C-alpha atoms as an extended CHARMM CRD file, in Angstrom:
* protein
*
       119  EXT
         1         1  MET       CA              0.1110000000       -0.1580000000        0.1140000000  PROA      1               0.0000000000
         2         2  LYS       CA              2.7680000000        2.4540000000        0.5920000000  PROA      2               0.0000000000
         3         3  TYR       CA              3.5250000000        2.1910000000       -3.1000000000  PROA      3               0.0000000000
         4         4  LEU       CA              0.1060000000        3.6620000000       -4.2370000000  PROA      4               0.0000000000
         5         5  ASN       CA              0.5450000000        6.6920000000       -1.9230000000  PROA      5               0.0000000000
         6         6  ARG       CA              3.5670000000        7.5470000000       -3.5940000000  PROA      6               0.0000000000
         7         7  ASN       CA              2.0090000000        9.2360000000       -6.8160000000  PROA      7               0.0000000000
         8         8  ARG       CA              0.3270000000       11.7610000000       -5.2870000000  PROA      8               0.0000000000
         9         9  THR       CA              1.0910000000       15.3070000000       -6.2900000000  PROA      9               0.0000000000
        10        10  TYR       CA              0.8350000000       16.8230000000       -2.8380000000  PROA      10              0.0000000000
        11        11  HSD       CA              3.0570000000       15.9660000000        0.0220000000  PROA      11              0.0000000000
        12        12  SER       CA              1.5070000000       17.4960000000        3.2860000000  PROA      12              0.0000000000
        13        13  ASP       CA             -1.5970000000       17.4410000000        4.7650000000  PROA      13              0.0000000000
        14        14  ASN       CA             -2.8340000000       20.8970000000        4.2590000000  PROA      14              0.0000000000
        15        15  GLN       CA             -2.3930000000       20.9460000000        0.4310000000  PROA      15              0.0000000000
        16        16  LYS       CA             -5.5390000000       19.4800000000       -1.1370000000  PROA      16              0.0000000000
        17        17  PRO       CA             -5.9220000000       18.7190000000       -5.1320000000  PROA      17              0.0000000000
        18        18  GLY       CA             -7.3220000000       21.5960000000       -6.9900000000  PROA      18              0.0000000000
        19        19  ASP       CA            -10.8360000000       21.5420000000       -8.4340000000  PROA      19              0.0000000000
        20        20  PRO       CA            -10.8630000000       20.6550000000      -12.2230000000  PROA      20              0.0000000000
        21        21  MET       CA            -13.3020000000       23.4410000000      -12.8460000000  PROA      21              0.0000000000
        22        22  ASP       CA            -11.1110000000       26.1200000000      -12.0320000000  PROA      22              0.0000000000
        23        23  GLY       CA             -9.4280000000       26.2040000000      -15.4310000000  PROA      23              0.0000000000
        24        24  VAL       CA            -12.7430000000       26.6650000000      -16.8720000000  PROA      24              0.0000000000
        25        25  ALA       CA            -13.5690000000       29.7850000000      -14.8050000000  PROA      25              0.0000000000
        26        26  ASN       CA            -10.3430000000       31.5160000000      -16.1010000000  PROA      26              0.0000000000
        27        27  LEU       CA            -11.2360000000       30.7340000000      -19.7960000000  PROA      27              0.0000000000
        28        28  PHE       CA            -14.6220000000       32.2040000000      -19.2710000000  PROA      28              0.0000000000
        29        29  ASP       CA            -12.9830000000       35.4940000000      -17.9750000000  PROA      29              0.0000000000
        30        30  VAL       CA            -10.5620000000       35.2410000000      -21.1530000000  PROA      30              0.0000000000
        31        31  ALA       CA            -13.5640000000       35.0120000000      -23.4650000000  PROA      31              0.0000000000
        32        32  LEU       CA            -15.4480000000       37.8280000000      -21.8510000000  PROA      32              0.0000000000
        33        33  VAL       CA            -12.6150000000       39.9820000000      -22.0860000000  PROA      33              0.0000000000
        34        34  PHE       CA            -12.0780000000       39.1700000000      -25.8210000000  PROA      34              0.0000000000
        35        35  ILE       CA            -15.9490000000       39.7190000000      -26.2940000000  PROA      35              0.0000000000
        36        36  VAL       CA            -15.7980000000       43.2040000000      -25.1810000000  PROA      36              0.0000000000
        37        37  ALA       CA            -12.4090000000       43.8400000000      -26.9470000000  PROA      37              0.0000000000
        38        38  LEU       CA            -14.2720000000       42.8290000000      -30.1970000000  PROA      38              0.0000000000
        39        39  LEU       CA            -17.2560000000       44.8730000000      -29.6260000000  PROA      39              0.0000000000
        40        40  LEU       CA            -15.1840000000       47.9430000000      -29.0640000000  PROA      40              0.0000000000
        41        41  SER       CA            -12.9560000000       47.3390000000      -32.2710000000  PROA      41              0.0000000000
        42        42  LEU       CA            -16.1890000000       46.9970000000      -34.4440000000  PROA      42              0.0000000000
        43        43  MET       CA            -17.7720000000       50.1850000000      -32.7320000000  PROA      43              0.0000000000
        44        44  SER       CA            -14.6730000000       52.2660000000      -33.8210000000  PROA      44              0.0000000000
        45        45  ALA       CA            -14.5690000000       50.4820000000      -37.2330000000  PROA      45              0.0000000000
        46        46  TYR       CA            -18.1390000000       51.5680000000      -38.0850000000  PROA      46              0.0000000000
        47        47  GLN       CA            -17.7490000000       54.9640000000      -36.0990000000  PROA      47              0.0000000000
        48        48  VAL       CA            -20.6840000000       54.0480000000      -34.0090000000  PROA      48              0.0000000000
        49        49  LEU       CA            -18.8490000000       55.9720000000      -31.0990000000  PROA      49              0.0000000000
        50        50  ASP       CA            -19.9930000000       59.1530000000      -32.7310000000  PROA      50              0.0000000000
        51        51  PHE       CA            -23.5760000000       58.2250000000      -31.3170000000  PROA      51              0.0000000000
        52        52  PHE       CA            -22.3080000000       58.7980000000      -27.8740000000  PROA      52              0.0000000000
        53        53  ASN       CA            -20.4550000000       62.1830000000      -28.2060000000  PROA      53              0.0000000000
        54        54  PRO       CA            -23.0020000000       64.8780000000      -27.1380000000  PROA      54              0.0000000000
        55        55  GLU       CA            -21.5330000000       67.4600000000      -29.9090000000  PROA      55              0.0000000000
        56        56  SER       CA            -21.6390000000       65.2620000000      -32.9490000000  PROA      56              0.0000000000
        57        57  GLU       CA            -24.0400000000       65.9420000000      -35.8570000000  PROA      57              0.0000000000
        58        58  ILE       CA            -24.7750000000       62.8030000000      -37.9240000000  PROA      58              0.0000000000
        59        59  THR       CA            -27.3180000000       62.0210000000      -40.5700000000  PROA      59              0.0000000000
        60        60  ILE       CA            -28.1850000000       58.3070000000      -41.8650000000  PROA      60              0.0000000000
        61        61  MET       CA            -30.4630000000       57.5060000000      -44.4460000000  PROA      61              0.0000000000
        62        62  LYS       CA            -32.2970000000       54.1000000000      -44.1400000000  PROA      62              0.0000000000
        63        63  LYS       CA            -34.4490000000       52.2470000000      -46.3400000000  PROA      63              0.0000000000
        64        64  ASN       CA            -37.2900000000       50.1160000000      -44.2820000000  PROA      64              0.0000000000
        65        65  GLU       CA            -39.9730000000       48.3130000000      -45.9730000000  PROA      65              0.0000000000
        66        66  GLY       CA            -39.4840000000       50.0120000000      -49.4040000000  PROA      66              0.0000000000
        67        67  GLN       CA            -39.5800000000       53.4060000000      -47.5340000000  PROA      67              0.0000000000
        68        68  TRP       CA            -36.7320000000       55.8200000000      -47.1580000000  PROA      68              0.0000000000
        69        69  GLN       CA            -35.8330000000       57.4900000000      -43.6920000000  PROA      69              0.0000000000
        70        70  ILE       CA            -33.5100000000       60.0750000000      -42.9150000000  PROA      70              0.0000000000
        71        71  ILE       CA            -32.2010000000       59.9080000000      -39.4340000000  PROA      71              0.0000000000
        72        72  THR       CA            -30.5160000000       63.2480000000      -38.0100000000  PROA      72              0.0000000000
        73        73  LYS       CA            -28.8590000000       63.6900000000      -34.6490000000  PROA      73              0.0000000000
        74        74  LYS       CA            -27.7950000000       67.0660000000      -33.3420000000  PROA      74              0.0000000000
        75        75  GLY       CA            -26.4560000000       66.9530000000      -29.9180000000  PROA      75              0.0000000000
        76        76  LYS       CA            -28.7880000000       64.9680000000      -27.9200000000  PROA      76              0.0000000000
        77        77  GLU       CA            -31.9280000000       65.7650000000      -30.2260000000  PROA      77              0.0000000000
        78        78  ILE       CA            -32.7430000000       62.9530000000      -32.6660000000  PROA      78              0.0000000000
        79        79  LYS       CA            -35.2650000000       63.5490000000      -35.6320000000  PROA      79              0.0000000000
        80        80  THR       CA            -36.5950000000       60.9970000000      -37.8340000000  PROA      80              0.0000000000
        81        81  ARG       CA            -38.1280000000       61.9180000000      -41.2090000000  PROA      81              0.0000000000
        82        82  LYS       CA            -39.9320000000       59.7460000000      -43.9040000000  PROA      82              0.0000000000
        83        83  VAL       CA            -39.2930000000       60.3410000000      -47.5940000000  PROA      83              0.0000000000
        84        84  THR       CA            -41.8790000000       59.8810000000      -49.9200000000  PROA      84              0.0000000000
        85        85  ASN       CA            -42.0920000000       60.5500000000      -53.7860000000  PROA      85              0.0000000000
        86        86  LYS       CA            -45.4790000000       62.3410000000      -53.4900000000  PROA      86              0.0000000000
        87        87  LYS       CA            -45.4650000000       66.3570000000      -54.2310000000  PROA      87              0.0000000000
        88        88  VAL       CA            -46.2700000000       68.8650000000      -51.2460000000  PROA      88              0.0000000000
        89        89  GLY       CA            -49.2220000000       70.3650000000      -53.2210000000  PROA      89              0.0000000000
        90        90  GLY       CA            -50.1340000000       67.2870000000      -55.5380000000  PROA      90              0.0000000000
        91        91  ASP       CA            -50.6890000000       68.0630000000      -59.1160000000  PROA      91              0.0000000000
        92        92  GLU       CA            -53.1220000000       70.9550000000      -58.4820000000  PROA      92              0.0000000000
        93        93  GLY       CA            -51.7070000000       74.5180000000      -58.2000000000  PROA      93              0.0000000000
        94        94  THR       CA            -50.1030000000       76.9690000000      -60.0900000000  PROA      94              0.0000000000
        95        95  LYS       CA            -47.0380000000       79.3980000000      -59.6990000000  PROA      95              0.0000000000
        96        96  LEU       CA            -48.0700000000       82.7230000000      -58.0990000000  PROA      96              0.0000000000
        97        97  GLY       CA            -44.9640000000       84.6290000000      -58.4620000000  PROA      97              0.0000000000
        98        98  THR       CA            -41.3810000000       84.9120000000      -57.3490000000  PROA      98              0.0000000000
        99        99  ALA       CA            -40.1290000000       86.4240000000      -54.0350000000  PROA      99              0.0000000000
       100       100  TYR       CA            -36.5910000000       87.8490000000      -53.9470000000  PROA      100             0.0000000000
       101       101  GLN       CA            -34.4020000000       88.9830000000      -50.7070000000  PROA      101             0.0000000000
       102       102  LEU       CA            -32.5260000000       92.2320000000      -50.8950000000  PROA      102             0.0000000000
       103       103  LYS       CA            -29.2190000000       92.7450000000      -49.3330000000  PROA      103             0.0000000000
       104       104  ASP       CA            -30.8810000000       94.6370000000      -46.4420000000  PROA      104             0.0000000000
       105       105  GLY       CA            -33.1530000000       91.7780000000      -45.6540000000  PROA      105             0.0000000000
       106       106  ARG       CA            -36.2550000000       92.8070000000      -47.0970000000  PROA      106             0.0000000000
       107       107  VAL       CA            -38.4080000000       90.3410000000      -48.9970000000  PROA      107             0.0000000000
       108       108  VAL       CA            -39.9090000000       91.8150000000      -52.3910000000  PROA      108             0.0000000000
       109       109  TYR       CA            -42.7580000000       89.6520000000      -53.9600000000  PROA      109             0.0000000000
       110       110  ILE       CA            -43.6220000000       89.9340000000      -57.6380000000  PROA      110             0.0000000000
       111       111  PRO       CA            -46.8150000000       88.4170000000      -58.5220000000  PROA      111             0.0000000000
       112       112  GLU       CA            -46.8480000000       86.2110000000      -62.0810000000  PROA      112             0.0000000000
       113       113  GLU       CA            -48.8810000000       88.5330000000      -63.8920000000  PROA      113             0.0000000000
       114       114  MET       CA            -46.2760000000       91.2680000000      -63.5830000000  PROA      114             0.0000000000
       115       115  LEU       CA            -43.3940000000       89.1580000000      -64.5410000000  PROA      115             0.0000000000
       116       116  ASN       CA            -45.1210000000       88.2490000000      -67.6940000000  PROA      116             0.0000000000
       117       117  GLU       CA            -45.4570000000       92.2490000000      -68.6490000000  PROA      117             0.0000000000
       118       118  ILE       CA            -41.8020000000       92.7100000000      -67.8690000000  PROA      118             0.0000000000
       119       119  GLU       CA            -40.4240000000       89.9760000000      -70.0070000000  PROA      119             0.0000000000
């Protein structure tokens, strides 16, 4: 029997053999650090970090179910606009005239009839 006890790796009574699951916990920690590093590198590659900057201005065009959206971020304010191919007034309506802004800031409106007389 004394030959069977000789192959043990610990020699004193206060040392106990290690738990085989200790290595798995270390592998989990390494994998967690790797995942965080991968996420940070992807965020920097796609410039996603600008979303967290409060002074950044970002404009993104996104196609969702056949309809375009424009997402604009200025500071902490985010606006979403839908783009359509419809005209604002439809096909009805006529041009009434032209407005000009002078250097001093005043706006001058010239009706369409007067433009036809001048030409």
